[in-house]
N, CA, C, O and CB atoms as a CASP TS submission, in Angstrom:
PFRMAT TS
TARGET T0000
AUTHOR 0000-0000-0000
METHOD Language model
MODEL 1
PARENT N/A
ATOM      1  N   MET     1      99.939 202.314 307.770  1.00  0.00           N
ATOM      2  CA  MET     1     100.481 203.044 308.897  1.00  0.00           C
ATOM      3  C   MET     1     100.898 202.022 309.970  1.00  0.00           C
ATOM      4  O   MET     1     100.152 201.089 310.266  1.00  0.00           O
ATOM      5  CB  MET     1      99.435 204.076 309.457  1.00  0.00           C
ATOM      6  N   ASN     2     102.060 202.202 310.529  1.00  0.00           N
ATOM      7  CA  ASN     2     102.525 201.270 311.559  1.00  0.00           C
ATOM      8  C   ASN     2     102.053 201.707 312.946  1.00  0.00           C
ATOM      9  O   ASN     2     101.511 202.799 313.113  1.00  0.00           O
ATOM     10  CB  ASN     2     104.059 201.163 311.533  1.00  0.00           C
ATOM     11  N   THR     3     102.267 200.841 313.932  1.00  0.00           N
ATOM     12  CA  THR     3     101.764 201.133 315.276  1.00  0.00           C
ATOM     13  C   THR     3     102.407 202.384 315.863  1.00  0.00           C
ATOM     14  O   THR     3     101.758 203.127 316.599  1.00  0.00           O
ATOM     15  CB  THR     3     102.012 199.947 316.197  1.00  0.00           C
ATOM     16  N   ARG     4     103.660 202.616 315.546  1.00  0.00           N
ATOM     17  CA  ARG     4     104.340 203.824 316.056  1.00  0.00           C
ATOM     18  C   ARG     4     103.632 205.079 315.563  1.00  0.00           C
ATOM     19  O   ARG     4     103.361 205.993 316.342  1.00  0.00           O
ATOM     20  CB  ARG     4     105.829 203.846 315.615  1.00  0.00           C
ATOM     21  N   GLU     5     103.334 205.118 314.274  1.00  0.00           N
ATOM     22  CA  GLU     5     102.648 206.281 313.705  1.00  0.00           C
ATOM     23  C   GLU     5     101.242 206.425 314.279  1.00  0.00           C
ATOM     24  O   GLU     5     100.782 207.537 314.539  1.00  0.00           O
ATOM     25  CB  GLU     5     102.581 206.169 312.175  1.00  0.00           C
ATOM     26  N   GLU     6     100.568 205.307 314.475  1.00  0.00           N
ATOM     27  CA  GLU     6      99.221 205.358 315.039  1.00  0.00           C
ATOM     28  C   GLU     6      99.242 205.830 316.492  1.00  0.00           C
ATOM     29  O   GLU     6      98.332 206.533 316.932  1.00  0.00           O
ATOM     30  CB  GLU     6      98.556 203.984 314.946  1.00  0.00           C
ATOM     31  N   LEU     7     100.283 205.443 317.238  1.00  0.00           N
ATOM     32  CA  LEU     7     100.433 205.917 318.607  1.00  0.00           C
ATOM     33  C   LEU     7     100.611 207.431 318.629  1.00  0.00           C
ATOM     34  O   LEU     7     100.026 208.120 319.465  1.00  0.00           O
ATOM     35  CB  LEU     7     101.624 205.226 319.291  1.00  0.00           C
ATOM     36  N   ILE     8     101.406 207.934 317.725  1.00  0.00           N
ATOM     37  CA  ILE     8     101.617 209.376 317.623  1.00  0.00           C
ATOM     38  C   ILE     8     100.300 210.072 317.264  1.00  0.00           C
ATOM     39  O   ILE     8      99.988 211.127 317.817  1.00  0.00           O
ATOM     40  CB  ILE     8     102.710 209.697 316.568  1.00  0.00           C
ATOM     41  N   ASN     9      99.531 209.493 316.346  1.00  0.00           N
ATOM     42  CA  ASN     9      98.230 210.072 315.976  1.00  0.00           C
ATOM     43  C   ASN     9      97.273 210.079 317.168  1.00  0.00           C
ATOM     44  O   ASN     9      96.537 211.045 317.374  1.00  0.00           O
ATOM     45  CB  ASN     9      97.606 209.286 314.805  1.00  0.00           C
ATOM     46  N   LEU    10      97.287 209.002 317.947  1.00  0.00           N
ATOM     47  CA  LEU    10      96.442 208.939 319.133  1.00  0.00           C
ATOM     48  C   LEU    10      96.815 210.042 320.115  1.00  0.00           C
ATOM     49  O   LEU    10      95.943 210.698 320.686  1.00  0.00           O
ATOM     50  CB  LEU    10      96.557 207.566 319.804  1.00  0.00           C
ATOM     51  N   LYS    11      98.089 210.236 320.304  1.00  0.00           N
ATOM     52  CA  LYS    11      98.571 211.295 321.197  1.00  0.00           C
ATOM     53  C   LYS    11      98.051 212.651 320.736  1.00  0.00           C
ATOM     54  O   LYS    11      97.572 213.447 321.544  1.00  0.00           O
ATOM     55  CB  LYS    11     100.115 211.304 321.252  1.00  0.00           C
ATOM     56  N   GLU    12      98.148 212.907 319.445  1.00  0.00           N
ATOM     57  CA  GLU    12      97.703 214.191 318.905  1.00  0.00           C
ATOM     58  C   GLU    12      96.190 214.365 319.037  1.00  0.00           C
ATOM     59  O   GLU    12      95.715 215.451 319.370  1.00  0.00           O
ATOM     60  CB  GLU    12      98.114 214.315 317.441  1.00  0.00           C
ATOM     61  N   LYS    13      95.434 213.292 318.774  1.00  0.00           N
ATOM     62  CA  LYS    13      93.972 213.371 318.859  1.00  0.00           C
ATOM     63  C   LYS    13      93.501 213.617 320.280  1.00  0.00           C
ATOM     64  O   LYS    13      92.535 214.349 320.497  1.00  0.00           O
ATOM     65  CB  LYS    13      93.342 212.095 318.327  1.00  0.00           C
ATOM     66  N   THR    14      94.172 213.016 321.242  1.00  0.00           N
ATOM     67  CA  THR    14      93.752 213.177 322.638  1.00  0.00           C
ATOM     68  C   THR    14      94.265 214.481 323.236  1.00  0.00           C
ATOM     69  O   THR    14      93.724 214.959 324.233  1.00  0.00           O
ATOM     70  CB  THR    14      94.241 211.999 323.474  1.00  0.00           C
ATOM     71  N   GLY    15      95.295 215.056 322.641  1.00  0.00           N
ATOM     72  CA  GLY    15      95.859 216.290 323.163  1.00  0.00           C
ATOM     73  C   GLY    15      96.741 216.071 324.384  1.00  0.00           C
ATOM     74  O   GLY    15      97.107 217.022 325.074  1.00  0.00           O
ATOM     75  N   MET    16      97.076 214.822 324.641  1.00  0.00           N
ATOM     76  CA  MET    16      97.922 214.510 325.799  1.00  0.00           C
ATOM     77  C   MET    16      99.393 214.540 325.401  1.00  0.00           C
ATOM     78  O   MET    16      99.742 214.369 324.234  1.00  0.00           O
ATOM     79  CB  MET    16      97.555 213.128 326.389  1.00  0.00           C
ATOM     80  N   ASN    17     100.242 214.762 326.396  1.00  0.00           N
ATOM     81  CA  ASN    17     101.669 214.573 326.153  1.00  0.00           C
ATOM     82  C   ASN    17     102.001 213.129 326.550  1.00  0.00           C
ATOM     83  O   ASN    17     101.133 212.401 327.033  1.00  0.00           O
ATOM     84  CB  ASN    17     102.549 215.624 326.965  1.00  0.00           C
ATOM     85  N   TRP    18     103.244 212.723 326.347  1.00  0.00           N
ATOM     86  CA  TRP    18     103.621 211.332 326.609  1.00  0.00           C
ATOM     87  C   TRP    18     103.463 210.971 328.082  1.00  0.00           C
ATOM     88  O   TRP    18     103.071 209.849 328.405  1.00  0.00           O
ATOM     89  CB  TRP    18     105.060 211.085 326.169  1.00  0.00           C
ATOM     90  N   LYS    19     103.756 211.888 328.958  1.00  0.00           N
ATOM     91  CA  LYS    19     103.641 211.640 330.390  1.00  0.00           C
ATOM     92  C   LYS    19     102.174 211.429 330.779  1.00  0.00           C
ATOM     93  O   LYS    19     101.855 210.511 331.535  1.00  0.00           O
ATOM     94  CB  LYS    19     104.249 212.812 331.190  1.00  0.00           C
ATOM     95  N   LYS    20     101.296 212.267 330.267  1.00  0.00           N
ATOM     96  CA  LYS    20      99.867 212.134 330.557  1.00  0.00           C
ATOM     97  C   LYS    20      99.320 210.819 330.004  1.00  0.00           C
ATOM     98  O   LYS    20      98.508 210.158 330.650  1.00  0.00           O
ATOM     99  CB  LYS    20      99.086 213.322 329.969  1.00  0.00           C
ATOM    100  N   MET    21      99.768 210.446 328.808  1.00  0.00           N
ATOM    101  CA  MET    21      99.326 209.172 328.236  1.00  0.00           C
ATOM    102  C   MET    21      99.764 208.014 329.118  1.00  0.00           C
ATOM    103  O   MET    21      99.010 207.066 329.340  1.00  0.00           O
ATOM    104  CB  MET    21      99.879 208.994 326.811  1.00  0.00           C
ATOM    105  N   SER    22     100.975 208.099 329.613  1.00  0.00           N
ATOM    106  CA  SER    22     101.499 207.071 330.501  1.00  0.00           C
ATOM    107  C   SER    22     100.603 206.921 331.734  1.00  0.00           C
ATOM    108  O   SER    22     100.251 205.807 332.122  1.00  0.00           O
ATOM    109  CB  SER    22     102.942 207.408 330.921  1.00  0.00           C
ATOM    110  N   GLU    23     100.246 208.029 332.329  1.00  0.00           N
ATOM    111  CA  GLU    23      99.403 208.017 333.525  1.00  0.00           C
ATOM    112  C   GLU    23      97.985 207.556 333.197  1.00  0.00           C
ATOM    113  O   GLU    23      97.405 206.759 333.935  1.00  0.00           O
ATOM    114  CB  GLU    23      99.368 209.409 334.164  1.00  0.00           C
ATOM    115  N   TYR    24      97.435 208.043 332.114  1.00  0.00           N
ATOM    116  CA  TYR    24      96.057 207.725 331.727  1.00  0.00           C
ATOM    117  C   TYR    24      95.871 206.235 331.454  1.00  0.00           C
ATOM    118  O   TYR    24      94.888 205.634 331.889  1.00  0.00           O
ATOM    119  CB  TYR    24      95.660 208.526 330.492  1.00  0.00           C
ATOM    120  N   TYR    25      96.815 205.650 330.737  1.00  0.00           N
ATOM    121  CA  TYR    25      96.705 204.245 330.365  1.00  0.00           C
ATOM    122  C   TYR    25      97.381 203.297 331.356  1.00  0.00           C
ATOM    123  O   TYR    25      97.231 202.081 331.245  1.00  0.00           O
ATOM    124  CB  TYR    25      97.295 204.042 329.002  1.00  0.00           C
ATOM    125  N   GLY    26      98.118 203.835 332.317  1.00  0.00           N
ATOM    126  CA  GLY    26      98.791 202.985 333.290  1.00  0.00           C
ATOM    127  C   GLY    26      99.941 202.195 332.696  1.00  0.00           C
ATOM    128  O   GLY    26     100.202 201.056 333.083  1.00  0.00           O
ATOM    129  N   ILE    27     100.616 202.816 331.757  1.00  0.00           N
ATOM    130  CA  ILE    27     101.761 202.187 331.087  1.00  0.00           C
ATOM    131  C   ILE    27     103.011 202.955 331.498  1.00  0.00           C
ATOM    132  O   ILE    27     103.002 204.186 331.484  1.00  0.00           O
ATOM    133  CB  ILE    27     101.586 202.177 329.515  1.00  0.00           C
ATOM    134  N   PRO    28     104.081 202.262 331.861  1.00  0.00           N
ATOM    135  CA  PRO    28     105.296 202.983 332.259  1.00  0.00           C
ATOM    136  C   PRO    28     105.748 203.981 331.194  1.00  0.00           C
ATOM    137  O   PRO    28     105.727 203.700 329.996  1.00  0.00           O
ATOM    138  CB  PRO    28     106.420 201.995 332.545  1.00  0.00           C
ATOM    139  N   TYR    29     106.152 205.138 331.667  1.00  0.00           N
ATOM    140  CA  TYR    29     106.588 206.218 330.773  1.00  0.00           C
ATOM    141  C   TYR    29     107.718 205.752 329.854  1.00  0.00           C
ATOM    142  O   TYR    29     107.715 206.059 328.662  1.00  0.00           O
ATOM    143  CB  TYR    29     107.046 207.438 331.592  1.00  0.00           C
ATOM    144  N   ARG    30     108.667 205.024 330.396  1.00  0.00           N
ATOM    145  CA  ARG    30     109.801 204.540 329.598  1.00  0.00           C
ATOM    146  C   ARG    30     109.321 203.633 328.453  1.00  0.00           C
ATOM    147  O   ARG    30     109.870 203.677 327.352  1.00  0.00           O
ATOM    148  CB  ARG    30     110.804 203.776 330.499  1.00  0.00           C
ATOM    149  N   THR    31     108.316 202.829 328.715  1.00  0.00           N
ATOM    150  CA  THR    31     107.775 201.945 327.678  1.00  0.00           C
ATOM    151  C   THR    31     107.176 202.767 326.545  1.00  0.00           C
ATOM    152  O   THR    31     107.425 202.491 325.372  1.00  0.00           O
ATOM    153  CB  THR    31     106.710 200.993 328.269  1.00  0.00           C
ATOM    154  N   ILE    32     106.391 203.773 326.897  1.00  0.00           N
ATOM    155  CA  ILE    32     105.790 204.631 325.867  1.00  0.00           C
ATOM    156  C   ILE    32     106.878 205.366 325.087  1.00  0.00           C
ATOM    157  O   ILE    32     106.775 205.519 323.870  1.00  0.00           O
ATOM    158  CB  ILE    32     104.810 205.646 326.504  1.00  0.00           C
ATOM    159  N   GLN    33     107.906 205.813 325.775  1.00  0.00           N
ATOM    160  CA  GLN    33     109.032 206.465 325.096  1.00  0.00           C
ATOM    161  C   GLN    33     109.680 205.507 324.096  1.00  0.00           C
ATOM    162  O   GLN    33     109.969 205.883 322.960  1.00  0.00           O
ATOM    163  CB  GLN    33     110.079 206.954 326.125  1.00  0.00           C
ATOM    164  N   ASP    34     109.902 204.282 324.526  1.00  0.00           N
ATOM    165  CA  ASP    34     110.531 203.290 323.641  1.00  0.00           C
ATOM    166  C   ASP    34     109.668 203.014 322.417  1.00  0.00           C
ATOM    167  O   ASP    34     110.194 202.882 321.312  1.00  0.00           O
ATOM    168  CB  ASP    34     110.789 201.982 324.399  1.00  0.00           C
ATOM    169  N   TRP    35     108.350 202.925 322.594  1.00  0.00           N
ATOM    170  CA  TRP    35     107.455 202.736 321.451  1.00  0.00           C
ATOM    171  C   TRP    35     107.526 203.936 320.522  1.00  0.00           C
ATOM    172  O   TRP    35     107.601 203.783 319.303  1.00  0.00           O
ATOM    173  CB  TRP    35     106.007 202.512 321.921  1.00  0.00           C
ATOM    174  N   HIS    36     107.501 205.120 321.096  1.00  0.00           N
ATOM    175  CA  HIS    36     107.525 206.350 320.305  1.00  0.00           C
ATOM    176  C   HIS    36     108.812 206.475 319.501  1.00  0.00           C
ATOM    177  O   HIS    36     108.788 206.890 318.342  1.00  0.00           O
ATOM    178  CB  HIS    36     107.361 207.563 321.210  1.00  0.00           C
ATOM    179  N   MET    37     109.926 206.120 320.112  1.00  0.00           N
ATOM    180  CA  MET    37     111.217 206.261 319.433  1.00  0.00           C
ATOM    181  C   MET    37     111.556 205.045 318.569  1.00  0.00           C
ATOM    182  O   MET    37     112.602 205.021 317.921  1.00  0.00           O
ATOM    183  CB  MET    37     112.320 206.482 320.457  1.00  0.00           C
ATOM    184  N   GLY    38     110.687 204.045 318.555  1.00  0.00           N
ATOM    185  CA  GLY    38     110.907 202.878 317.720  1.00  0.00           C
ATOM    186  C   GLY    38     111.911 201.885 318.281  1.00  0.00           C
ATOM    187  O   GLY    38     112.383 201.007 317.559  1.00  0.00           O
ATOM    188  N   LYS    39     112.245 202.014 319.571  1.00  0.00           N
ATOM    189  CA  LYS    39     113.188 201.083 320.187  1.00  0.00           C
ATOM    190  C   LYS    39     112.536 199.737 320.480  1.00  0.00           C
ATOM    191  O   LYS    39     113.199 198.700 320.499  1.00  0.00           O
ATOM    192  CB  LYS    39     113.752 201.677 321.473  1.00  0.00           C
ATOM    193  N   ARG    40     111.225 199.770 320.708  1.00  0.00           N
ATOM    194  CA  ARG    40     110.461 198.556 320.967  1.00  0.00           C
ATOM    195  C   ARG    40     109.189 198.613 320.139  1.00  0.00           C
ATOM    196  O   ARG    40     108.668 199.688 319.841  1.00  0.00           O
ATOM    197  CB  ARG    40     110.136 198.396 322.488  1.00  0.00           C
ATOM    198  N   ASN    41     108.701 197.438 319.773  1.00  0.00           N
ATOM    199  CA  ASN    41     107.449 197.373 319.026  1.00  0.00           C
ATOM    200  C   ASN    41     106.280 197.257 319.987  1.00  0.00           C
ATOM    201  O   ASN    41     106.285 196.450 320.917  1.00  0.00           O
ATOM    202  CB  ASN    41     107.457 196.189 318.042  1.00  0.00           C
ATOM    203  N   MET    42     105.301 198.069 319.741  1.00  0.00           N
ATOM    204  CA  MET    42     104.098 198.062 320.552  1.00  0.00           C
ATOM    205  C   MET    42     103.176 196.954 320.063  1.00  0.00           C
ATOM    206  O   MET    42     102.991 196.806 318.855  1.00  0.00           O
ATOM    207  CB  MET    42     103.387 199.437 320.504  1.00  0.00           C
ATOM    208  N   PRO    43     102.594 196.170 320.967  1.00  0.00           N
ATOM    209  CA  PRO    43     101.633 195.157 320.536  1.00  0.00           C
ATOM    210  C   PRO    43     100.425 195.819 319.862  1.00  0.00           C
ATOM    211  O   PRO    43      99.853 196.770 320.396  1.00  0.00           O
ATOM    212  CB  PRO    43     101.176 194.296 321.739  1.00  0.00           C
ATOM    213  N   GLU    44     100.053 195.320 318.713  1.00  0.00           N
ATOM    214  CA  GLU    44      98.962 195.924 317.954  1.00  0.00           C
ATOM    215  C   GLU    44      97.639 195.876 318.721  1.00  0.00           C
ATOM    216  O   GLU    44      96.853 196.823 318.672  1.00  0.00           O
ATOM    217  CB  GLU    44      98.809 195.219 316.611  1.00  0.00           C
ATOM    218  N   TYR    45      97.396 194.768 319.429  1.00  0.00           N
ATOM    219  CA  TYR    45      96.142 194.664 320.176  1.00  0.00           C
ATOM    220  C   TYR    45      96.052 195.755 321.251  1.00  0.00           C
ATOM    221  O   TYR    45      94.967 196.269 321.524  1.00  0.00           O
ATOM    222  CB  TYR    45      96.018 193.268 320.822  1.00  0.00           C
ATOM    223  N   LEU    46      97.181 196.104 321.853  1.00  0.00           N
ATOM    224  CA  LEU    46      97.196 197.125 322.895  1.00  0.00           C
ATOM    225  C   LEU    46      96.867 198.496 322.303  1.00  0.00           C
ATOM    226  O   LEU    46      96.128 199.277 322.903  1.00  0.00           O
ATOM    227  CB  LEU    46      98.567 197.158 323.600  1.00  0.00           C
ATOM    228  N   LEU    47      97.411 198.778 321.144  1.00  0.00           N
ATOM    229  CA  LEU    47      97.095 200.038 320.479  1.00  0.00           C
ATOM    230  C   LEU    47      95.599 200.128 320.195  1.00  0.00           C
ATOM    231  O   LEU    47      94.986 201.174 320.411  1.00  0.00           O
ATOM    232  CB  LEU    47      97.899 200.178 319.173  1.00  0.00           C
ATOM    233  N   ARG    48      95.006 199.029 319.707  1.00  0.00           N
ATOM    234  CA  ARG    48      93.565 199.035 319.433  1.00  0.00           C
ATOM    235  C   ARG    48      92.762 199.309 320.711  1.00  0.00           C
ATOM    236  O   ARG    48      91.777 200.047 320.685  1.00  0.00           O
ATOM    237  CB  ARG    48      93.131 197.689 318.814  1.00  0.00           C
ATOM    238  N   LEU    49      93.188 198.713 321.821  1.00  0.00           N
ATOM    239  CA  LEU    49      92.500 198.948 323.098  1.00  0.00           C
ATOM    240  C   LEU    49      92.642 200.395 323.558  1.00  0.00           C
ATOM    241  O   LEU    49      91.696 200.981 324.085  1.00  0.00           O
ATOM    242  CB  LEU    49      93.048 198.008 324.174  1.00  0.00           C
ATOM    243  N   MET    50      93.820 200.965 323.357  1.00  0.00           N
ATOM    244  CA  MET    50      94.041 202.358 323.744  1.00  0.00           C
ATOM    245  C   MET    50      93.155 203.291 322.925  1.00  0.00           C
ATOM    246  O   MET    50      92.555 204.221 323.464  1.00  0.00           O
ATOM    247  CB  MET    50      95.521 202.740 323.567  1.00  0.00           C
ATOM    248  N   ILE    51      93.078 203.039 321.633  1.00  0.00           N
ATOM    249  CA  ILE    51      92.234 203.854 320.754  1.00  0.00           C
ATOM    250  C   ILE    51      90.775 203.712 321.168  1.00  0.00           C
ATOM    251  O   ILE    51      90.041 204.698 321.237  1.00  0.00           O
ATOM    252  CB  ILE    51      92.419 203.442 319.268  1.00  0.00           C
ATOM    253  N   TYR    52      90.366 202.490 321.440  1.00  0.00           N
ATOM    254  CA  TYR    52      88.982 202.225 321.856  1.00  0.00           C
ATOM    255  C   TYR    52      88.646 202.996 323.130  1.00  0.00           C
ATOM    256  O   TYR    52      87.597 203.636 323.207  1.00  0.00           O
ATOM    257  CB  TYR    52      88.762 200.712 322.076  1.00  0.00           C
ATOM    258  N   LYS    53      89.512 202.941 324.116  1.00  0.00           N
ATOM    259  CA  LYS    53      89.275 203.649 325.379  1.00  0.00           C
ATOM    260  C   LYS    53      89.140 205.152 325.139  1.00  0.00           C
ATOM    261  O   LYS    53      88.247 205.792 325.693  1.00  0.00           O
ATOM    262  CB  LYS    53      90.419 203.371 326.378  1.00  0.00           C
ATOM    263  N   ALA    54      90.014 205.707 324.325  1.00  0.00           N
ATOM    264  CA  ALA    54      89.958 207.146 324.044  1.00  0.00           C
ATOM    265  C   ALA    54      88.661 207.510 323.332  1.00  0.00           C
ATOM    266  O   ALA    54      88.049 208.531 323.646  1.00  0.00           O
ATOM    267  CB  ALA    54      91.165 207.576 323.194  1.00  0.00           C
ATOM    268  N   GLU    55      88.237 206.685 322.375  1.00  0.00           N
ATOM    269  CA  GLU    55      87.012 206.973 321.637  1.00  0.00           C
ATOM    270  C   GLU    55      85.787 206.885 322.542  1.00  0.00           C
ATOM    271  O   GLU    55      84.881 207.714 322.450  1.00  0.00           O
ATOM    272  CB  GLU    55      86.863 206.013 320.460  1.00  0.00           C
ATOM    273  N   ILE    56      85.760 205.880 323.416  1.00  0.00           N
ATOM    274  CA  ILE    56      84.633 205.732 324.341  1.00  0.00           C
ATOM    275  C   ILE    56      84.549 206.944 325.273  1.00  0.00           C
ATOM    276  O   ILE    56      83.460 207.452 325.543  1.00  0.00           O
ATOM    277  CB  ILE    56      84.772 204.426 325.166  1.00  0.00           C
ATOM    278  N   GLU    57      85.686 207.395 325.753  1.00  0.00           N
ATOM    279  CA  GLU    57      85.683 208.548 326.643  1.00  0.00           C
ATOM    280  C   GLU    57      85.202 209.804 325.921  1.00  0.00           C
ATOM    281  O   GLU    57      84.476 210.612 326.500  1.00  0.00           O
ATOM    282  CB  GLU    57      87.077 208.774 327.219  1.00  0.00           C
ATOM    283  N   ILE    58      85.597 209.971 324.680  1.00  0.00           N
ATOM    284  CA  ILE    58      85.156 211.126 323.897  1.00  0.00           C
ATOM    285  C   ILE    58      83.640 211.079 323.714  1.00  0.00           C
ATOM    286  O   ILE    58      82.962 212.095 323.872  1.00  0.00           O
ATOM    287  CB  ILE    58      85.869 211.162 322.519  1.00  0.00           C
ATOM    288  N   ILE    59      83.109 209.902 323.381  1.00  0.00           N
ATOM    289  CA  ILE    59      81.667 209.745 323.202  1.00  0.00           C
ATOM    290  C   ILE    59      80.939 210.028 324.513  1.00  0.00           C
ATOM    291  O   ILE    59      79.911 210.704 324.530  1.00  0.00           O
ATOM    292  CB  ILE    59      81.332 208.326 322.696  1.00  0.00           C
ATOM    293  N   SER    60      81.478 209.509 325.595  1.00  0.00           N
ATOM    294  CA  SER    60      80.868 209.716 326.907  1.00  0.00           C
ATOM    295  C   SER    60      80.823 211.201 327.272  1.00  0.00           C
ATOM    296  O   SER    60      79.815 211.691 327.781  1.00  0.00           O
ATOM    297  CB  SER    60      81.638 208.935 327.978  1.00  0.00           C
ATOM    298  N   LYS    61      81.907 211.902 327.011  1.00  0.00           N
ATOM    299  CA  LYS    61      81.943 213.336 327.309  1.00  0.00           C
ATOM    300  C   LYS    61      80.928 214.095 326.462  1.00  0.00           C
ATOM    301  O   LYS    61      80.291 215.030 326.947  1.00  0.00           O
ATOM    302  CB  LYS    61      83.352 213.898 327.072  1.00  0.00           C
ATOM    303  N   ARG    62      80.774 213.697 325.195  1.00  0.00           N
ATOM    304  CA  ARG    62      79.787 214.350 324.328  1.00  0.00           C
ATOM    305  C   ARG    62      78.383 214.138 324.874  1.00  0.00           C
ATOM    306  O   ARG    62      77.578 215.069 324.917  1.00  0.00           O
ATOM    307  CB  ARG    62      79.884 213.811 322.884  1.00  0.00           C
ATOM    308  N   GLN    63      78.092 212.903 325.294  1.00  0.00           N
ATOM    309  CA  GLN    63      76.767 212.616 325.836  1.00  0.00           C
ATOM    310  C   GLN    63      76.513 213.405 327.106  1.00  0.00           C
ATOM    311  O   GLN    63      75.411 213.914 327.310  1.00  0.00           O
ATOM    312  CB  GLN    63      76.613 211.125 326.109  1.00  0.00           C
ATOM    313  N   ASP    64      77.523 213.513 327.966  1.00  0.00           N
ATOM    314  CA  ASP    64      77.374 214.307 329.187  1.00  0.00           C
ATOM    315  C   ASP    64      77.091 215.765 328.852  1.00  0.00           C
ATOM    316  O   ASP    64      76.263 216.408 329.497  1.00  0.00           O
ATOM    317  CB  ASP    64      78.637 214.199 330.058  1.00  0.00           C
ATOM    318  N   THR    65      77.777 216.280 327.846  1.00  0.00           N
ATOM    319  CA  THR    65      77.573 217.662 327.424  1.00  0.00           C
ATOM    320  C   THR    65      76.158 217.840 326.888  1.00  0.00           C
ATOM    321  O   THR    65      75.501 218.837 327.188  1.00  0.00           O
ATOM    322  CB  THR    65      78.611 218.067 326.356  1.00  0.00           C
ATOM    323  N   LEU    66      75.691 216.890 326.104  1.00  0.00           N
ATOM    324  CA  LEU    66      74.339 216.978 325.563  1.00  0.00           C
ATOM    325  C   LEU    66      73.303 216.913 326.676  1.00  0.00           C
ATOM    326  O   LEU    66      72.331 217.668 326.668  1.00  0.00           O
ATOM    327  CB  LEU    66      74.094 215.861 324.549  1.00  0.00           C
ATOM    328  N   LYS    67      73.510 216.012 327.633  1.00  0.00           N
ATOM    329  CA  LYS    67      72.572 215.901 328.754  1.00  0.00           C
ATOM    330  C   LYS    67      72.550 217.186 329.566  1.00  0.00           C
ATOM    331  O   LYS    67      71.478 217.665 329.935  1.00  0.00           O
ATOM    332  CB  LYS    67      72.943 214.714 329.656  1.00  0.00           C
ATOM    333  N   THR    68      73.699 217.740 329.842  1.00  0.00           N
ATOM    334  CA  THR    68      73.792 218.974 330.609  1.00  0.00           C
ATOM    335  C   THR    68      73.089 220.105 329.862  1.00  0.00           C
ATOM    336  O   THR    68      72.357 220.891 330.462  1.00  0.00           O
ATOM    337  CB  THR    68      75.268 219.338 330.884  1.00  0.00           C
ATOM    338  N   GLY    69      73.309 220.183 328.575  1.00  0.00           N
ATOM    339  CA  GLY    69      72.664 221.207 327.765  1.00  0.00           C
ATOM    340  C   GLY    69      71.157 221.052 327.755  1.00  0.00           C
ATOM    341  O   GLY    69      70.432 222.043 327.833  1.00  0.00           O
ATOM    342  N   THR    70      70.673 219.815 327.660  1.00  0.00           N
ATOM    343  CA  THR    70      69.234 219.551 327.667  1.00  0.00           C
ATOM    344  C   THR    70      68.620 219.899 329.012  1.00  0.00           C
ATOM    345  O   THR    70      67.533 220.474 329.071  1.00  0.00           O
ATOM    346  CB  THR    70      68.956 218.088 327.331  1.00  0.00           C
ATOM    347  N   GLU    71      69.318 219.550 330.104  1.00  0.00           N
ATOM    348  CA  GLU    71      68.820 219.857 331.445  1.00  0.00           C
ATOM    349  C   GLU    71      68.728 221.358 331.659  1.00  0.00           C
ATOM    350  O   GLU    71      67.781 221.837 332.282  1.00  0.00           O
ATOM    351  CB  GLU    71      69.722 219.230 332.511  1.00  0.00           C
ATOM    352  N   GLU    72      69.691 222.101 331.153  1.00  0.00           N
ATOM    353  CA  GLU    72      69.698 223.549 331.297  1.00  0.00           C
ATOM    354  C   GLU    72      68.542 224.164 330.500  1.00  0.00           C
ATOM    355  O   GLU    72      67.915 225.128 330.940  1.00  0.00           O
ATOM    356  CB  GLU    72      71.050 224.134 330.831  1.00  0.00           C
ATOM    357  N   GLU    73      68.270 223.592 329.326  1.00  0.00           N
ATOM    358  CA  GLU    73      67.180 224.107 328.501  1.00  0.00           C
ATOM    359  C   GLU    73      65.820 223.903 329.179  1.00  0.00           C
ATOM    360  O   GLU    73      64.912 224.719 329.021  1.00  0.00           O
ATOM    361  CB  GLU    73      67.190 223.427 327.129  1.00  0.00           C
ATOM    362  N   MET    74      65.689 222.798 329.940  1.00  0.00           N
ATOM    363  CA  MET    74      64.421 222.470 330.585  1.00  0.00           C
ATOM    364  C   MET    74      64.144 223.384 331.772  1.00  0.00           C
ATOM    365  O   MET    74      62.988 223.533 332.169  1.00  0.00           O
ATOM    366  CB  MET    74      64.420 221.017 331.038  1.00  0.00           C
ATOM    367  N   GLN    75      65.156 223.989 332.338  1.00  0.00           N
ATOM    368  CA  GLN    75      64.962 224.816 333.539  1.00  0.00           C
ATOM    369  C   GLN    75      64.533 226.210 333.210  1.00  0.00           C
ATOM    370  O   GLN    75      64.330 227.023 334.112  1.00  0.00           O
ATOM    371  CB  GLN    75      66.218 224.871 334.350  1.00  0.00           C
TER
END
């Protein structure tokens, strides 16, 4: 799978649109558009960092949900 396809998969997994991804990662919207349309090649290391950030946030949200659920059970 190439970086373009992986970027599209990341977008789908996060549920964000291209504009939201641009804002979330602090990358110009035009740059993300160019990567998506294959006009420019995305650096592979950057894609790995983007995936890592998304995964960490997902894990963090799960832990927060578990903590909240545990706190509610204790009350």
